[in-house]
KOLVO-378961 format. One record per residue (C-alpha): residue in one letter; y negated, x, z. Coordinates in steps of 0.1 Angstrom, whole numbers, padded with zeros to 4 digits, always signed. Layout:
<sites>
AYXZ ...
</sites>
This chain:
<sites>
M-0475+2530-0562 S-0478+2566-0571 G-0460+2590-0594 G-0463+2624-0607 S-0448+2650-0631 K-0438+2685-0620 Q-0436+2716-0643 E-0405+2736-0636 Q-0412+2774-0634 G-0390+2797-0653 P-0387+2829-0672 S-0400+2814-0704 S-0431+2793-0709 L-0413+2774-0737 E-0391+2755-0712 R-0394+2717-0712 V-0416+2702-0686 K-0398+2674-0667 R-0417+2640-0663 G-0423+2631-0626 W-0428+2593-0626 V-0419+2576-0593 W-0420+2537-0594 N-0419+2509-0569 Q-0423+2472-0575 F-0457+2457-0571 F-0462+2425-0551 V-0490+2401-0553 V-0495+2370-0531 E-0496+2336-0549 E-0524+2311-0545 Y-0551+2338-0538 T-0584+2321-0533 G-0608+2351-0529 T-0638+2357-0552 E-0630+2393-0560 P-0600+2405-0581 L-0569+2410-0560 Y-0557+2446-0557 V-0521+2449-0569 G-0514+2486-0570 K-0520+2520-0586 I-0503+2541-0612 H-0506+2578-0613 T-0491+2609-0630 D-0486+2644-0616 S-0505+2658-0645 D-0536+2641-0634 E-0557+2668-0616 G-0587+2645-0612 E-0608+2660-0640 G-0611+2627-0658 N-0593+2638-0689 I-0564+2613-0686 K-0567+2576-0695 Y-0543+2549-0681 T-0534+2518-0700 I-0510+2488-0695 S-0494+2463-0719 G-0471+2434-0716 E-0472+2400-0699 G-0507+2391-0687 A-0521+2426-0695 G-0559+2425-0701 S-0561+2389-0690 I-0543+2383-0657 F-0540+2419-0649 I-0566+2447-0656 I-0564+2485-0649 D-0590+2511-0642 E-0586+2537-0670 L-0598+2565-0649 T-0581+2558-0615 G-0551+2537-0626 D-0558+2509-0601 I-0544+2474-0611 H-0561+2441-0601 A-0552+2405-0606 T-0581+2384-0619 E-0565+2349-0618 R-0548+2327-0592 L-0510+2330-0595 D-0484+2304-0588 R-0448+2316-0581 E-0434+2282-0589 E-0448+2285-0624 K-0439+2322-0629 A-0422+2344-0604 F-0427+2378-0619 Y-0444+2397-0648 T-0430+2426-0668 L-0455+2452-0680 R-0455+2488-0695 A-0478+2517-0683 Q-0490+2546-0705 A-0509+2579-0697 R-0529+2593-0727 D-0552+2622-0733 R-0587+2608-0732 L-0601+2631-0760 S-0572+2630-0784 N-0557+2596-0773 D-0523+2612-0775 P-0497+2600-0751 L-0488+2624-0724 E-0457+2606-0714 P-0435+2579-0729 E-0442+2543-0719 S-0427+2532-0686 E-0419+2496-0676 F-0427+2481-0642 V-0426+2446-0626 I-0452+2427-0607 K-0436+2401-0584 V-0455+2370-0571 Q-0449+2368-0534 D-0441+2332-0523 I-0459+2311-0497 N-0449+2277-0484 D-0470+2256-0508 S-0443+2231-0521 E-0430+2201-0502 P-0393+2189-0505 K-0388+2162-0532 F-0360+2137-0537 L-0356+2139-0575 E-0329+2112-0577 G-0346+2086-0554 P-0348+2058-0546 Y-0311+2056-0538 I-0287+2026-0537 G-0255+2029-0518 S-0228+2006-0504 V-0204+2003-0475 A-0178+1977-0466 E-0185+1954-0438 L-0168+1961-0405 S-0165+1998-0413 P-0160+2021-0383 I-0188+2043-0368 G-0194+2074-0388 A-0181+2060-0421 S-0197+2078-0450 V-0221+2058-0471 M-0237+2082-0495 K-0255+2116-0498 V-0292+2123-0505 T-0305+2156-0517 A-0341+2170-0516 S-0353+2200-0536 D-0380+2226-0526 A-0397+2246-0553 D-0404+2275-0529 D-0384+2308-0530 P-0352+2302-0511 T-0347+2340-0507 Y-0380+2346-0489 G-0385+2332-0455 S-0378+2295-0446 S-0401+2279-0471 A-0372+2263-0490 R-0349+2255-0460 V-0348+2217-0457 V-0335+2194-0429 Y-0331+2155-0431 S-0338+2127-0407 V-0340+2089-0407 L-0374+2074-0402 D-0366+2036-0405 G-0331+2020-0399 E-0318+2046-0375 K-0303+2018-0354 F-0276+2011-0380 F-0273+2044-0400 T-0277+2081-0393 V-0280+2111-0416 D-0266+2146-0413 K-0297+2169-0410 N-0282+2197-0430 T-0261+2180-0457 G-0280+2147-0462 I-0249+2125-0458 I-0257+2090-0446 M-0232+2074-0421 T-0228+2042-0402 A-0241+2041-0367 V-0225+2008-0357 A-0191+1992-0363 D-0200+1955-0365 L-0219+1954-0398 D-0213+1918-0411 R-0221+1909-0447 E-0223+1873-0439 T-0251+1881-0414 Q-0270+1907-0434 D-0258+1919-0468 R-0282+1949-0473 Y-0303+1974-0454 E-0332+1996-0464 L-0337+2031-0449 V-0364+2058-0451 V-0350+2093-0451 K-0373+2123-0446 A-0368+2159-0457 T-0388+2188-0440 D-0389+2224-0450 M-0394+2255-0428 A-0362+2242-0411 G-0382+2215-0394 Q-0405+2239-0377 M-0442+2233-0370 G-0462+2236-0402 G-0434+2227-0425 L-0440+2204-0454 S-0420+2171-0459 G-0411+2144-0484 S-0394+2110-0480 T-0374+2085-0501 T-0361+2049-0497 V-0323+2043-0495 T-0309+2007-0501 I-0275+2002-0486 V-0255+1971-0498 I-0228+1957-0475 T-0197+1948-0495 D-0174+1919-0486 V-0140+1920-0471 N-0117+1891-0465 D-0126+1885-0429 N-0132+1847-0431 P-0105+1820-0435 P-0110+1789-0457 R-0124+1758-0439 F-0124+1722-0450 P-0158+1706-0443 Q-0140+1673-0433 K-0108+1666-0415 M-0100+1635-0435 Y-0107+1623-0470 Q-0101+1588-0483 F-0092+1578-0519 S-0078+1547-0537 V-0055+1545-0567 S-0039+1516-0587 E-0002+1512-0584 G+0000+1511-0622 A-0015+1546-0624 A+0007+1568-0646 V+0023+1600-0633 G-0002+1628-0634 T-0032+1606-0628 P-0058+1624-0606 V-0064+1606-0573 G-0092+1628-0559 R-0106+1663-0553 V-0112+1682-0520 I-0124+1717-0515 A-0123+1742-0487 T-0152+1767-0482 D-0149+1804-0476 A-0178+1825-0463 D-0165+1855-0482 M-0173+1862-0519 G-0155+1872-0550 E-0118+1873-0551 N-0118+1869-0513 T-0126+1833-0518 D-0096+1826-0540 M-0073+1802-0524 S-0043+1779-0532 Y-0036+1745-0519 L-0003+1729-0510 I+0009+1696-0495 K+0025+1700-0460 E+0033+1663-0456 G+0035+1633-0480 G+0045+1652-0510 D+0071+1627-0523 L+0047+1606-0543 F+0018+1630-0547 K+0012+1666-0558 V-0017+1690-0555 T-0029+1716-0579 T-0058+1742-0578 D-0086+1741-0602 V-0091+1778-0609 E-0127+1773-0621 T-0140+1753-0591 Q-0114+1763-0565 E-0109+1726-0558 A-0077+1709-0547 V-0067+1681-0572 V-0045+1654-0557 S-0026+1635-0584 V+0003+1610-0587 K+0037+1626-0587 K+0059+1595-0589 P+0052+1558-0597 L+0035+1539-0569 D+0044+1505-0556 F+0019+1484-0538 E+0046+1461-0525 S+0066+1489-0510 K+0037+1509-0493 R+0000+1504-0495 T-0013+1535-0477 H-0002+1571-0479 N-0013+1600-0458 V-0011+1634-0475 V-0017+1667-0455 V-0033+1693-0477 E-0034+1729-0466 A-0057+1757-0480 V-0045+1793-0479 N-0063+1825-0489 K-0046+1843-0517 H-0057+1878-0508 V-0052+1884-0470 D-0064+1918-0457 P-0038+1930-0432 R-0066+1949-0412 F-0081+1916-0402 V-0050+1894-0394 D-0060+1897-0357 L-0091+1877-0364 G-0071+1845-0367 S-0052+1823-0392 F-0064+1824-0428 R-0055+1788-0436 D-0069+1753-0428 Q-0056+1717-0432 T-0071+1683-0439 I-0057+1648-0443 V-0061+1629-0476 R-0055+1591-0471 V-0046+1573-0504 S-0048+1535-0506 V-0027+1518-0533 S-0043+1488-0550 D-0022+1459-0564 V-0020+1452-0602 D-0001+1428-0623 E+0030+1448-0634 P+0055+1443-0662 P+0091+1434-0654 I+0114+1462-0642 F+0149+1466-0655 Q+0176+1475-0630 P+0188+1501-0632 A+0157+1516-0647 E+0176+1543-0666 G+0194+1518-0687 A+0228+1501-0687 I+0262+1509-0703 M+0284+1481-0716 E+0318+1479-0732 V+0333+1455-0758 Q+0367+1454-0776 E+0367+1464-0812 D+0385+1432-0822 A+0360+1409-0804 K+0350+1378-0823 V+0315+1371-0835 G+0295+1354-0807 A+0316+1371-0780 L+0297+1381-0748 V+0290+1418-0745 G+0270+1418-0713 I+0239+1406-0695 V+0207+1425-0688 T+0183+1413-0661 A+0148+1423-0649 R+0127+1415-0619 D+0090+1409-0614 P+0077+1436-0589 D+0047+1415-0580 V+0067+1388-0561 K+0087+1395-0530 N+0121+1382-0517 K+0136+1375-0552 P+0174+1371-0554 V+0194+1399-0571 R+0220+1390-0596 R+0246+1415-0608 L+0252+1423-0644 R+0281+1405-0660 S+0301+1419-0688 T+0334+1411-0705 H+0349+1443-0690 K+0347+1461-0657 I+0322+1489-0659 S+0309+1515-0634 M+0272+1505-0637 T+0254+1473-0627 C+0221+1459-0639 S+0204+1438-0613 S+0179+1410-0618 K+0155+1392-0595 Y+0146+1357-0603 P+0115+1344-0585 K+0118+1313-0564 E+0086+1301-0578 G+0103+1299-0612 K+0086+1329-0629 M+0109+1339-0657 H+0112+1367-0683 L+0118+1366-0720 F+0142+1392-0736 S+0144+1405-0771 I+0161+1434-0790 D+0140+1461-0807 R+0153+1457-0843 T+0144+1492-0852 T+0173+1502-0830 D+0196+1474-0845 Q+0186+1470-0881 E+0220+1456-0891 M+0216+1429-0864 I+0250+1435-0850 F+0239+1422-0816 H+0219+1392-0804 I+0203+1385-0770 D+0195+1352-0754 P+0157+1353-0746 N+0161+1335-0713 S+0193+1347-0698 G+0194+1382-0713 A+0230+1377-0725 I+0239+1401-0753 T+0264+1387-0779 L+0280+1399-0811 G+0265+1391-0844 K+0289+1409-0866 I+0325+1422-0866 L+0328+1457-0850 D+0347+1487-0863 R+0351+1516-0838 E+0362+1540-0865 T+0328+1535-0883 A+0306+1536-0851 G+0321+1542-0816 W+0288+1537-0798 H+0257+1515-0804 N+0224+1523-0787 I+0199+1494-0786 T+0166+1489-0768 V+0159+1456-0750 K+0124+1444-0744 A+0113+1421-0715 V+0080+1403-0710 E+0068+1377-0686 A+0074+1341-0696 G+0037+1335-0700 L+0035+1360-0728 S+0050+1358-0763 I+0079+1381-0771 N+0060+1394-0801 S+0028+1400-0780 D+0009+1432-0787 N+0001+1436-0750 H+0024+1466-0745 T+0012+1472-0709 M+0029+1440-0698 A+0062+1447-0715 S+0092+1468-0704 H+0119+1485-0724 S+0154+1495-0714 A+0180+1514-0733 V+0214+1497-0735 S+0244+1517-0746 I+0274+1497-0759 R+0308+1514-0762 I+0333+1500-0786 L+0368+1500-0771 D+0395+1509-0795 V+0424+1487-0806 N+0454+1499-0826 D+0444+1487-0861 N+0451+1518-0882 P+0486+1530-0890 P+0494+1567-0887 E+0494+1588-0919 L+0507+1622-0930 A+0480+1647-0925 T+0482+1659-0961 P+0504+1652-0992 Y+0530+1677-0981 E+0550+1698-1005 A+0578+1722-0997 S+0600+1747-1015 I+0636+1757-1009 C+0658+1784-1024 E+0689+1774-1044 D+0710+1793-1019 A+0695+1776-0988 K+0719+1774-0959 P+0727+1741-0941 G+0704+1734-0911 Q+0676+1756-0924 L+0641+1745-0914 I+0621+1742-0946 H+0589+1724-0935 T+0570+1710-0905 I+0548+1679-0909 S+0521+1662-0887 V+0502+1630-0889 V+0467+1617-0882 D+0456+1584-0868 R+0420+1571-0868 D+0426+1552-0836 E+0419+1567-0802 P+0442+1551-0776 Q+0432+1558-0740 S+0467+1571-0732 G+0467+1594-0762 H+0487+1594-0794 R+0525+1593-0795 F+0542+1592-0829 Y+0579+1586-0839 F+0594+1601-0871 T+0624+1587-0890 L+0636+1588-0926 A+0627+1556-0945 P+0657+1532-0949 E+0662+1541-0985 A+0666+1577-0976 S+0686+1574-0944 S+0719+1579-0963 N+0708+1610-0983 R+0732+1640-0981 H+0705+1666-0987 F+0680+1666-0959 T+0676+1655-0923 L+0645+1648-0901 W+0641+1664-0867 D+0615+1648-0843 V+0599+1677-0823 K+0585+1652-0797 E+0550+1668-0800 N+0537+1645-0827 T+0553+1668-0853 A+0586+1667-0871 G+0607+1693-0890 I+0627+1689-0922 R+0661+1706-0923 T+0687+1710-0951 Q+0721+1693-0947 R+0740+1712-0973 S+0739+1743-0995 G+0743+1749-1032 F+0711+1734-1046 N+0707+1738-1084 R+0673+1735-1099 H+0688+1730-1134 E+0705+1699-1122 Q+0676+1686-1101 N+0645+1707-1095 V+0626+1683-1072 Y+0635+1658-1044 F+0613+1631-1029 L+0619+1624-0992 P+0602+1592-0978 I+0593+1596-0941 L+0585+1566-0918 V+0559+1573-0890 V+0554+1548-0862 D+0527+1550-0835 S+0530+1539-0798 G+0508+1507-0802 P+0502+1482-0790 P+0509+1468-0814 S+0530+1495-0831 L+0519+1503-0867 S+0538+1524-0892 S+0534+1539-0926 T+0556+1558-0951 G+0547+1591-0966 T+0566+1612-0992 L+0575+1648-0989 T+0580+1666-1022 I+0606+1693-1021 H+0609+1718-1050 V+0641+1738-1057 C+0632+1773-1067 G+0649+1805-1077 C+0646+1833-1050 D+0655+1869-1048 T+0680+1885-1023 E+0654+1885-0996 G+0645+1848-0999 A+0612+1853-1017 I+0605+1826-1043 Q+0605+1839-1079 S+0601+1808-1101 C+0602+1770-1099 N+0606+1745-1127 A+0577+1721-1135 T+0568+1697-1107 A+0577+1661-1109 Y+0540+1651-1111 V+0527+1644-1145 M+0490+1647-1151 S+0475+1617-1168 A+0465+1623-1204 A+0438+1597-1203 L+0403+1608-1201 S+0374+1589-1186 P+0349+1573-1209 G+0322+1598-1198 A+0344+1627-1208 L+0352+1612-1242 I+0315+1607-1249 A+0307+1643-1239 L+0335+1656-1261 L+0322+1635-1291 V+0287+1647-1286 C+0298+1683-1286 M+0318+1678-1318 L+0288+1662-1335 I+0265+1690-1325 L+0290+1716-1339 I+0292+1696-1373 V+0254+1695-1375 L+0251+1732-1369 V+0277+1740-1396 L+0259+1718-1421 L+0226+1734-1413 I+0241+1770-1417 L+0256+1760-1451 T+0223+1745-1463 L+0204+1776-1453 K+0229+1799-1471 R+0228+1778-1503 H+0190+1778-1502 R+0189+1816-1499 K+0214+1820-1527 G+0193+1799-1550 Q+0163+1821-1542 R+0182+1853-1550 M+0195+1839-1583 A+0159+1830-1593 E+0148+1865-1584 D+0177+1880-1604 E+0167+1859-1634 E+0132+1872-1632 D+0144+1908-1629 M+0165+1904-1662 R+0133+1913-1680 D+0133+1948-1665 N+0141+1974-1691 V+0151+2008-1679 I+0153+2037-1704 K+0178+2062-1691 Y+0187+2096-1705 N+0208+2124-1692 D+0196+2157-1705 E+0176+2187-1695 G+0138+2183-1695 G+0117+2205-1717 G+0093+2214-1689 E+0056+2211-1691 Q+0055+2228-1725 D+0079+2204-1742 T+0057+2175-1753 Q+0077+2165-1784 A+0112+2162-1769 Y+0111+2124-1765 D+0097+2095-1784 M+0075+2074-1762 S+0074+2046-1787 A+0103+2029-1770 L+0083+2027-1738 R+0051+2016-1755 N+0067+1988-1775 L+0067+1958-1752 Y+0095+1936-1765 D+0113+1957-1791 F+0143+1968-1770 P+0171+1985-1789 E+0197+1975-1764 A+0186+1939-1766 K+0187+1938-1804 S+0221+1955-1806 C+0238+1930-1783 D+0265+1911-1800 S+0254+1877-1786 G+0218+1881-1800 P+0187+1887-1780 D+0188+1879-1743 I+0162+1852-1738 R+0160+1860-1700 S+0146+1895-1708 L+0114+1879-1723 P+0084+1864-1704 Q+0088+1829-1693 W+0062+1815-1716 I+0081+1830-1746 Q+0113+1817-1732 A+0098+1782-1730 N+0087+1783-1766 R+0121+1795-1778 V+0140+1769-1759 G+0118+1740-1767 G+0108+1745-1804 G+0138+1761-1820 A+0142+1795-1835 A+0115+1792-1862 G+0090+1775-1840 A+0096+1799-1812 E+0090+1830-1834 A+0058+1815-1848 A+0045+1807-1814 A+0054+1840-1800 A+0038+1859-1828 A+0006+1838-1825 A+0005+1843-1787 A+0013+1880-1790 A-0015+1885-1815 A-0040+1867-1793 D-0030+1883-1760 F-0017+1917-1769 S-0049+1929-1784 L-0067+1925-1751 F-0038+1939-1732 K-0034+1969-1755 G-0070+1978-1752 Y-0068+1976-1714 I-0037+1998-1714 R-0052+2023-1739 K-0083+2028-1717 K-0061+2034-1686 V-0039+2059-1705 E-0070+2078-1716 Q-0083+2079-1680 A-0049+2092-1669 D-0047+2118-1696 A-0081+2131-1686 D-0069+2137-1650 L-0042+2164-1649 S-0035+2158-1612 V-0018+2123-1617 P+0014+2113-1635 P+0012+2096-1669 Y-0002+2060-1667 D+0025+2044-1689 S+0057+2056-1670 F+0074+2062-1637 Q+0096+2093-1634 T+0123+2099-1609 Y+0142+2131-1606 T+0179+2129-1596 P+0197+2162-1588 S+0231+2149-1601 R+0238+2156-1638 A+0264+2128-1640 P+0259+2105-1670 V+0242+2071-1664 H+0261+2040-1676 Q+0241+2017-1698 R+0240+1979-1692 C+0246+1967-1727 H+0241+1994-1753 S+0228+2029-1747 A+0192+2036-1756 P+0184+2060-1784 S+0194+2095-1775 T+0162+2110-1788 R+0154+2140-1767 S+0118+2134-1762 P+0105+2134-1726 P+0072+2117-1718 P+0043+2134-1735 R+0018+2153-1712 S+0040+2149-1682 R+0020+2163-1653 I+0048+2159-1628 S+0077+2175-1646 P+0107+2188-1627 T+0103+2226-1629 S+0116+2254-1607 A+0094+2275-1585 T+0095+2303-1611 G+0083+2280-1639 G+0117+2275-1656 R+0134+2243-1665 V+0152+2223-1640 S+0181+2200-1651 G+0185+2165-1638 N+0188+2127-1645 W+0156+2108-1653 Q+0149+2071-1652 A+0117+2058-1668 T+0105+2022-1664 T+0077+2008-1685 L+0045+2001-1667 Q+0043+1967-1682 E+0076+1957-1665 T+0065+1971-1632 L+0033+1951-1633 R+0052+1920-1643 R+0074+1922-1612 K+0044+1919-1590 V+0031+1887-1607 P+0043+1855-1591 S+0064+1831-1612 T+0038+1804-1611 A+0012+1825-1630 S+0002+1818-1666 P+0019+1838-1693 L-0012+1859-1698 Q-0015+1866-1661 R+0021+1875-1659 D+0019+1900-1688 I-0013+1916-1675 
</sites>
């Protein structure tokens, strides 16, 4: 590679010199095995005049290690062996500098060194070994799978990476497309049952298969998948089994199986019976694919001892592509031998018998006869069922000539009332009680039969037979007809003659076979009445019509019309019912407005239970009233006791303006400080009120007279009041020392109203002296006086109220 730079000539030497680099790609052959460095190429600039004043340098990938440059000539050599498969090209930069000043003469220029490929890599199957599959009996050329080989050589250079495919082993059955690598079948008769897999060796060669090309190989396993091309086959043409004649329905007799050379769902098959399916059935065991032959109906050794059953096996999934190969089904014969066992008696008919008996039959009357036969003995005579009436069903019995008999009984769980009895030898069913069809029209009983050699109550249930017997009770006319309801009708006072006022019907508990037919007439005592007539509608109903007009409810407001009803029998029975007809007032349109009281009078008598309930309710009400009165009296006594205790309260009341905080001499507090010297009490006309004193003083006054009471009171007061006054004095001093609390010896209440306060007995002294040193005096915001009503209660009385009545006199006063 060479390059140069040319200086453009012009009028001025200051013009820019244009760089003249000319580049080509460098190529170097890979896998060089020589001992000398491999020459790659040469870089050169036009400013290099060969004087040796220019130095060439390179930088970039592999510079200085893989690639070196001659600084003077610009020749580039490769010092190492290169592999294109590891790195296909290298990018480097070239620089020309002044050798003395090391200044760059030109900017760096980039160039590429490409590694030239040689065929040194063989094709490789990166995904091998391979496993594929193809269905058996596939046509020639059916695609199996595709294999791919990779070549690391350069696909753009020569034929080093051009690969072709071929089959080395197994080419008899399979081929491969040399360009695409697709494996295909070479034959059309691949049979999985003969060989279910094949192994091939596939080779890939580069250089398009030419001489000198490299190659690689892989193993391909091809699995042959199954198709339903084989029918089921029974290994044997006949199978033999035996079963007891007493085997229950559904009992398995034996198992057979058909084989199928296919696999998977292609072996699924179903079995069916082509012949002999009356007494036997076949099912398929889905787990084992076996045919299970079982009993479909009860077997009889005496009737037939050997049965041939033809069983057929059929594939479930038939492939229509292979129907030409033959029938996909097979048959075999299953021979079943029936063995004899001792069997219980058999009732005939087996489904049970129906008998009939008249409702009025007497106790002991014959209802019918049930019979049974022994199936183990042949040629037994048959006797028909006998009944007291003709019926559509018969029950046969076979008695053995050898004298083998049966014993009969009734299952009492089906006849708990013992309405019927049965003769244990003959099987004759008779009545044990009187029948009533209206109570029960049918009776269903179960009859049990055992061989004569066993007890009737034997627990050997296998040798006993049961049969259901239904007994129908035939109706006789033993119930008279009755009116359906207690009929009531209403007519207007202005009813017209011949007007239909009501229609009646009847009911009859009997059920005659020919149906009901009733006849209606008026009772003999009403046949001559002039008010109403009876009209027989002939459809088991009758109508009531009026004979006249002008009914007056004030003269007679109710009529009772007796009606005689007769049935058709036989024998004919009758009954009489009464129709109540009310006469009512009606409007002009015939609508009923009002009727007088009916003729029915309700009974005033009450049942004993109702009387007892009424008495209990009255007793509970009386108890509640007494309890409420007792509670009220008890509460009233408590309030009176409290009022008596409160009589000691003394309230000093005055109605005047207060003197404010500065007025400390306006009121005399002696009245509040004196405990028992109350002016209003002393001034009462009746003398001092004893209830206003403490209880212990009251007791002394009441018990010892006036003189003794005063002496006792003085002594007690002298002893107790000294202690109490000292305690009060101390509390007053503490309260006087604290200006933030009200006085200790009074409570003050301000009332805005200036209305006078009424006194209880006599008014208190009108001394205008409010409590001294009152720290909560009613004053205005500006400091002036505020008028109002004041009530002061002594502290002693306030404390006394909080002391219980059971305390001692001293405790109460303190």
